[in-house]
N, C-alpha and C positions, 0 to 999 in steps of 0.2 A: 379923134383919137381912139385907137383901140388899146384896151388894156388886157395885159395878159394874165392869165391864171396864175396864180401863185399860192404857195404851200404855207409860207409864214411872212409876217410884215414886222418890220422895226421901224422905230422913229427916232432918228438921230437929229431931229431939227434942235437949233440952239448949241450943239457941240462944235467945238472948234477942233481943227485938224491936230493930231490925227485919230481923235475919237470915234468919228463917224467909221472908218475904215476898220478901226479895232472892234467896234460893236458889230460891224458886218462880217469880219473875219470869226469872231467867236460863234455868231449865228449859224454860220455856212457850216461850221466844224459839227453842228448838232443834226445836220441835215443829212439825208441819203442821197448817192449819186443821182441826179436828174431832177431833184426838188428845185423849186424855184423861191428865191427869196426877194420880196419887195421892200425896198428901203427908201425913205426920206430924209434928205439932209439939207441944211441951208448953209453950210460951210462951202463958199465958191471953189477953195482947193479940192473938194471932194470930188469933182467931175475927173481932174486927171490923176487923183490918186486911185479910184476905183477903176478908170481905165488901165492904168499900169498893173494894178493888183490882178485883174482878170486875165491881161496877158501873162503875167508871171506864174499864176497858179492855175491856168488853164481852166477856170471857170467862165462860163459863157456870159458876157453882158449883152443879154438879149436886146434890151432897149433902155434907152435913157431919154429924159425930157425935162426941162426946166417949165415950172409952171408959178407965177405969183412969187418968185423969189425962193422957190424951193426947188431942188433936184430929186427926180424920181428914177429910180434903178431898179431893173429887173435882171437878176442874176441867177443863172442855173448852175448847181453845183457839179463841176467837172469830174473826171475820173482820177485825176491825180491828187495826191495828198498835199497839202499845203505846206511850203517849207520855208516860210517867211518868219 
């Protein structure tokens, strides 16, 4: 399994929906366009939430996988300002 280079990481393990998504959104707001965020969450709903968030905000969900009941996400900040 290859790991993507990232600029910042956050740990949202143990947080229930919608907190992982809110933490991701807040962190992405601090990044420059093209930078990559690596996030880990344990909430099973985070997968569908983050996929939808990426589509809506035009941030690129580069990779995601589940390992040992944790969800790992690599998200590249897109060009469009988040409107959620």
